[in-house]
C-alpha positions as MATLAB code, in Angstrom:
seq = 'MEDCIFCKIINKEIKTDLVYENENVIAFNDINPKAPIHVLIIPKKHIETVLDLNTEDKEIIADIYKAIKEIAKKLNIDEQGFRLITNCKEYGGQEVMHLHIHLLAGKKFGENII';
ca = [
      16.195    4.650    4.947;
      18.900    2.720    3.146;
      17.938   -0.711    4.560;
      14.205   -0.335    3.902;
      13.049   -2.815    1.269;
      10.243   -0.471    0.166;
      12.718    2.394   -0.298;
      14.807    0.058   -2.468;
      11.711   -0.689   -4.561;
      10.961    3.035   -4.874;
      14.568    3.682   -5.951;
      14.308    0.842   -8.533;
      17.057   -1.140   -6.791;
      14.638   -4.070   -6.479;
      12.283   -5.025   -9.302;
       8.614   -5.435   -8.548;
       5.326   -6.013  -10.324;
       4.345   -2.339  -10.553;
       0.629   -1.556  -10.564;
       0.642    2.247  -10.175;
       3.030    5.150   -9.773;
       2.815    8.911   -9.491;
       4.981   11.631   -7.957;
       4.227   10.660   -4.335;
       2.993    7.061   -4.432;
       3.981    3.670   -5.785;
       1.880    0.492   -5.758;
       2.858   -3.068   -6.556;
       1.614   -6.624   -6.157;
       2.487   -8.260   -2.840;
       4.950  -11.146   -3.230;
       3.057  -13.105   -0.551;
      -0.600  -12.402   -1.423;
      -3.370  -13.001    1.120;
      -6.117  -12.650   -1.501;
      -6.457  -13.118   -5.282;
      -5.623   -9.407   -5.601;
      -3.170   -8.028   -3.040;
      -1.567   -4.672   -3.830;
       0.699   -2.661   -1.532;
       0.318    1.101   -1.793;
       3.160    3.124   -0.290;
       4.301    6.735   -0.160;
       7.629    7.419   -1.859;
       8.618    9.484    1.157;
       9.884    7.229    3.931;
       7.284    7.437    6.699;
       7.607    4.604    9.212;
       4.034    4.304   10.505;
       0.670    5.990   10.273;
       1.565    7.663   13.580;
       4.460    9.452   11.879;
       2.235   11.313    9.414;
       2.037   15.056    9.943;
       0.262   18.034    8.402;
       3.000   18.448    5.785;
       2.054   14.997    4.457;
      -1.522   15.874    3.496;
      -0.722   15.874   -0.243;
       0.813   12.414    0.112;
      -2.244   11.149    1.989;
      -4.520   12.556   -0.721;
      -2.384   10.913   -3.421;
      -2.546    7.554   -1.627;
      -6.347    7.624   -1.745;
      -6.340    8.881   -5.330;
      -4.096    5.895   -6.159;
      -6.494    3.505   -4.408;
      -9.377    4.804   -6.526;
      -7.385    4.551   -9.772;
      -6.067    1.073   -8.940;
      -9.583   -0.147   -8.118;
     -10.812    1.051  -11.508;
      -7.767   -0.358  -13.334;
      -8.230   -3.786  -11.713;
     -12.027   -3.710  -12.198;
     -12.750   -4.053   -8.495;
     -14.377   -0.652   -8.008;
     -17.884   -2.098   -8.357;
     -17.515   -5.248   -6.226;
     -15.376   -3.676   -3.519;
     -12.194   -4.403   -1.644;
     -10.576   -4.239    1.773;
      -7.897   -1.791    2.911;
      -5.598   -2.639    5.812;
      -2.927   -0.517    7.446;
      -0.894   -2.200   10.158;
       0.921   -0.096   12.748;
       4.033   -1.268   14.573;
       4.857   -4.748   15.851;
       1.642   -5.496   17.750;
      -0.401   -4.242   14.805;
       1.345   -6.684   12.482;
       3.534   -4.205   10.600;
       6.500   -6.137    9.202;
       8.124   -3.410    7.079;
       8.642   -0.113    8.874;
       7.511    2.005    5.930;
       3.886    3.096    5.851;
       1.871    0.950    3.472;
      -1.725    0.071    2.773;
      -2.788   -3.410    1.726;
      -5.535   -3.440   -0.914;
      -7.157   -6.883   -0.904;
      -9.793   -8.006   -3.400;
     -10.961  -10.804   -5.634;
     -13.039  -12.616   -3.038;
     -15.728  -11.805   -0.506;
     -14.323  -11.090    2.935;
     -16.147  -12.015    6.107;
     -15.803  -10.503    9.524;
     -12.588  -12.367   10.304;
      -9.434  -10.303   10.361;
      -6.733  -11.539    8.014;
];
């Protein structure tokens, strides 16, 4: 998608504070953090929502969770824990129509939804 801000980040058209990158996944610090640590993890393939994933995307899904594990270790949050959030479509709070996972950490989260 040419107008997708995340695709522009993937294509290096927009600079970002890169945290992780491999063949299928890129992760960077959110520019509007909701926690002391707020990383966005996205597939390089443009997939609009979690509902658009299909069986051909299983390697991408595996790489996303591999990235989460590596990022947690890199940021030293693997012992204390973190929260993962995936929003889906307008009513789910998804603002950018490119699948992404929010990794939030650096504080203890209660039961309230962010």
